[in-house]
TIRO-789328 format. One record per residue (C-alpha): residue in three letters; x, y, z. Coordinates in steps of 0.1 Angstrom, whole numbers, padded with zeros to 4 digits. Layout:
REM TIRO-789328
@residuo->ALA east->X north->Y up->Z
...
This chain:
REM TIRO-789328
@residuo->MET east->0000 north->0000 up->0000
@residuo->ASN east->0012 north->0034 up->-0009
@residuo->SER east->0023 north->0056 up->0020
@residuo->LYS east->0004 north->0085 up->0005
@residuo->ILE east->-0028 north->0066 up->0009
@residuo->ILE east->-0020 north->0056 up->0045
@residuo->PHE east->-0013 north->0092 up->0055
@residuo->ASN east->-0038 north->0110 up->0032
@residuo->PRO east->-0067 north->0087 up->0024
@residuo->PHE east->-0087 north->0118 up->0014
@residuo->LEU east->-0070 north->0119 up->-0020
@residuo->LYS east->-0078 north->0083 up->-0028
@residuo->PHE east->-0113 north->0075 up->-0014
@residuo->THR east->-0146 north->0092 up->-0021
@residuo->GLU east->-0164 north->0113 up->0005
@residuo->LYS east->-0190 north->0086 up->0008
@residuo->GLN east->-0165 north->0059 up->0015
@residuo->LEU east->-0147 north->0080 up->0040
@residuo->LEU east->-0180 north->0089 up->0058
@residuo->ILE east->-0191 north->0052 up->0060
@residuo->PHE east->-0156 north->0041 up->0073
@residuo->GLY east->-0155 north->0070 up->0098
@residuo->LEU east->-0190 north->0063 up->0111
@residuo->LEU east->-0182 north->0026 up->0114
@residuo->PHE east->-0153 north->0034 up->0136
@residuo->PHE east->-0173 north->0060 up->0155
@residuo->PHE east->-0196 north->0032 up->0166
@residuo->ILE east->-0167 north->0009 up->0174
@residuo->ASN east->-0151 north->0037 up->0195
@residuo->GLY east->-0184 north->0043 up->0213
@residuo->LEU east->-0187 north->0006 up->0222
@residuo->VAL east->-0151 north->0003 up->0232
@residuo->CYS east->-0155 north->0034 up->0254
@residuo->TYR east->-0185 north->0019 up->0271
@residuo->TYR east->-0166 north->-0014 up->0276
@residuo->ALA east->-0135 north->0004 up->0290
@residuo->ARG east->-0155 north->0030 up->0310
@residuo->ILE east->-0136 north->0057 up->0292
@residuo->LYS east->-0150 north->0089 up->0277
@residuo->ILE east->-0135 north->0107 up->0247
@residuo->ASP east->-0139 north->0143 up->0260
@residuo->SER east->-0119 north->0158 up->0232
@residuo->ILE east->-0108 north->0143 up->0199
@residuo->PHE east->-0075 north->0132 up->0213
@residuo->HIS east->-0082 north->0131 up->0250
@residuo->PHE east->-0097 north->0104 up->0272
@residuo->SER east->-0110 north->0104 up->0308
@residuo->PRO east->-0127 north->0079 up->0331
@residuo->LEU east->-0164 north->0076 up->0324
@residuo->LYS east->-0182 north->0077 up->0358
@residuo->ASN east->-0216 north->0068 up->0345
@residuo->SER east->-0212 north->0036 up->0325
@residuo->ASP east->-0242 north->0040 up->0303
@residuo->LEU east->-0239 north->0032 up->0266
@residuo->ALA east->-0257 north->0063 up->0256
@residuo->ILE east->-0234 north->0085 up->0277
@residuo->ALA east->-0203 north->0069 up->0261
@residuo->PHE east->-0217 north->0076 up->0226
@residuo->PHE east->-0227 north->0111 up->0237
@residuo->TYR east->-0191 north->0120 up->0246
@residuo->CYS east->-0177 north->0105 up->0214
@residuo->GLY east->-0203 north->0124 up->0194
@residuo->PHE east->-0199 north->0157 up->0213
@residuo->SER east->-0161 north->0157 up->0208
@residuo->ILE east->-0165 north->0151 up->0170
@residuo->VAL east->-0193 north->0177 up->0166
@residuo->PHE east->-0174 north->0203 up->0185
@residuo->ALA east->-0143 north->0197 up->0165
@residuo->VAL east->-0162 north->0198 up->0132
@residuo->ILE east->-0179 north->0231 up->0141
@residuo->VAL east->-0146 north->0248 up->0151
@residuo->LEU east->-0126 north->0234 up->0121
@residuo->PHE east->-0154 north->0242 up->0096
@residuo->ILE east->-0155 north->0278 up->0108
@residuo->LEU east->-0117 north->0279 up->0104
@residuo->GLY east->-0119 north->0262 up->0070
@residuo->ILE east->-0145 north->0288 up->0058
@residuo->ILE east->-0121 north->0316 up->0069
@residuo->PHE east->-0093 north->0300 up->0049
@residuo->ASN east->-0114 north->0291 up->0019
@residuo->ASN east->-0150 north->0299 up->0015
@residuo->LYS east->-0155 north->0269 up->-0007
@residuo->THR east->-0147 north->0245 up->0022
@residuo->ARG east->-0174 north->0218 up->0025
@residuo->LEU east->-0188 north->0205 up->0057
@residuo->ILE east->-0186 north->0169 up->0046
@residuo->ASP east->-0149 north->0172 up->0040
@residuo->ILE east->-0143 north->0186 up->0075
@residuo->LEU east->-0166 north->0159 up->0090
@residuo->ASN east->-0147 north->0132 up->0072
@residuo->ALA east->-0113 north->0146 up->0083
@residuo->VAL east->-0124 north->0145 up->0120
@residuo->LEU east->-0141 north->0111 up->0117
@residuo->ILE east->-0111 north->0095 up->0100
@residuo->SER east->-0087 north->0110 up->0125
@residuo->GLN east->-0106 north->0092 up->0152
@residuo->VAL east->-0104 north->0057 up->0136
@residuo->PHE east->-0076 north->0044 up->0158
@residuo->ASN east->-0088 north->0058 up->0191
@residuo->PHE east->-0100 north->0023 up->0202
@residuo->PRO east->-0064 north->0009 up->0208
@residuo->THR east->-0057 north->0039 up->0231
@residuo->VAL east->-0090 north->0033 up->0250
@residuo->LEU east->-0083 north->-0004 up->0253
@residuo->ALA east->-0047 north->0003 up->0265
@residuo->THR east->-0062 north->0027 up->0291
@residuo->LYS east->-0086 north->-0001 up->0302
@residuo->PHE east->-0059 north->-0028 up->0306
@residuo->ILE east->-0031 north->-0006 up->0321
@residuo->ASP east->-0044 north->0010 up->0353
@residuo->LEU east->-0034 north->0046 up->0347
@residuo->GLU east->-0055 north->0059 up->0375
@residuo->LYS east->-0035 north->0039 up->0400
@residuo->ILE east->-0002 north->0050 up->0385
@residuo->SER east->-0012 north->0086 up->0383
@residuo->GLY east->-0026 north->0086 up->0418
@residuo->LYS east->0007 north->0074 up->0431
@residuo->ALA east->0026 north->0100 up->0411
@residuo->MET east->0002 north->0128 up->0423
@residuo->GLN east->0007 north->0118 up->0460
@residuo->ASN east->0045 north->0116 up->0455
@residuo->LEU east->0044 north->0079 up->0464
@residuo->HIS east->0072 north->0057 up->0452
@residuo->LEU east->0064 north->0043 up->0418
@residuo->GLU east->0073 north->0007 up->0414
@residuo->PHE east->0095 north->-0005 up->0385
@residuo->THR east->0064 north->-0024 up->0370
@residuo->ASP east->0045 north->0009 up->0371
@residuo->LEU east->0071 north->0026 up->0351
@residuo->ILE east->0073 north->-0003 up->0326
@residuo->LEU east->0035 north->-0002 up->0323
@residuo->LEU east->0036 north->0035 up->0317
@residuo->LEU east->0062 north->0031 up->0290
@residuo->VAL east->0042 north->0003 up->0274
@residuo->PHE east->0011 north->0026 up->0274
@residuo->VAL east->0030 north->0055 up->0258
@residuo->GLY east->0046 north->0032 up->0233
@residuo->ILE east->0012 north->0018 up->0223
@residuo->THR east->-0009 north->0050 up->0223
@residuo->LEU east->0015 north->0078 up->0211
@residuo->PRO east->0019 north->0064 up->0176
@residuo->PHE east->-0019 north->0062 up->0172
@residuo->ILE east->-0025 north->0097 up->0185
@residuo->ILE east->0003 north->0111 up->0163
@residuo->TYR east->-0012 north->0093 up->0133
@residuo->GLY east->-0047 north->0107 up->0142
@residuo->ILE east->-0033 north->0142 up->0142
@residuo->VAL east->-0015 north->0136 up->0109
@residuo->LEU east->-0048 north->0124 up->0094
@residuo->LEU east->-0067 north->0154 up->0108
@residuo->TYR east->-0041 north->0178 up->0094
@residuo->ASN east->-0041 north->0161 up->0059
@residuo->GLY east->-0079 north->0160 up->0058
@residuo->PHE east->-0082 north->0196 up->0068
@residuo->ARG east->-0055 north->0206 up->0043
@residuo->THR east->-0072 north->0187 up->0015
@residuo->ALA east->-0106 north->0202 up->0025
@residuo->THR east->-0094 north->0238 up->0027
@residuo->ASN east->-0065 north->0238 up->0003
@residuo->ILE east->-0042 north->0255 up->0028
@residuo->LYS east->-0006 north->0259 up->0018
@residuo->SER east->0011 north->0288 up->0036
@residuo->TRP east->0030 north->0282 up->0068
@residuo->LYS east->0008 north->0309 up->0085
@residuo->GLU east->-0024 north->0290 up->0078
@residuo->ILE east->-0007 north->0257 up->0090
@residuo->ALA east->0004 north->0275 up->0122
@residuo->ILE east->-0031 north->0289 up->0128
@residuo->PHE east->-0046 north->0254 up->0123
@residuo->ALA east->-0021 north->0240 up->0149
@residuo->VAL east->-0029 north->0268 up->0174
@residuo->VAL east->-0067 north->0263 up->0169
@residuo->LEU east->-0063 north->0225 up->0173
@residuo->PHE east->-0044 north->0229 up->0206
@residuo->ILE east->-0070 north->0254 up->0218
@residuo->LEU east->-0098 north->0232 up->0207
@residuo->LEU east->-0087 north->0203 up->0228
@residuo->PRO east->-0088 north->0219 up->0263
@residuo->VAL east->-0119 north->0238 up->0255
@residuo->SER east->-0137 north->0206 up->0245
@residuo->GLN east->-0124 north->0189 up->0276
@residuo->SER east->-0137 north->0218 up->0297
@residuo->ILE east->-0171 north->0217 up->0282
@residuo->SER east->-0172 north->0180 up->0287
@residuo->TYR east->-0162 north->0185 up->0324
@residuo->ILE east->-0190 north->0210 up->0328
@residuo->LEU east->-0216 north->0186 up->0313
@residuo->ARG east->-0205 north->0158 up->0337
@residuo->LEU east->-0231 north->0133 up->0326
């Protein structure tokens, strides 16, 4: 498979194919979040889900996607008034395709226990450090890949080229993440 297709599937596949694939993984992510008792409170951030209800798990997955689509669509219109909503939606959905390994890793590696020890300045055991390294080793590539897919999808949808537009996209993305997390925290379903 061509690396161009792996990192920018938006050039190869139709909008309908991308939408179907993205929606399929939206449902997979929702089910995995429910199983793991994790909520996606921002497109690349995960937190414990206190209320283990299937509808709540899907609500958080959907909220993070809708919020990102709205913000990125507005930015896309600012960059190029011919930006289409379906292209931004597909970029966000496809960027979320590989969230489920991160959510599963969060389920099987007890991060709450490890972070609790670290916050209380307790001695971390060697196994805790190994588990933390395994978690980072598993999840970081998926998160980076998701960000690459989001950038390439946004770039394809808006036809941005200048370094200023790319820098603005990066700043908006890094503002989008904590704002979405904050809204999710306020909702506390």
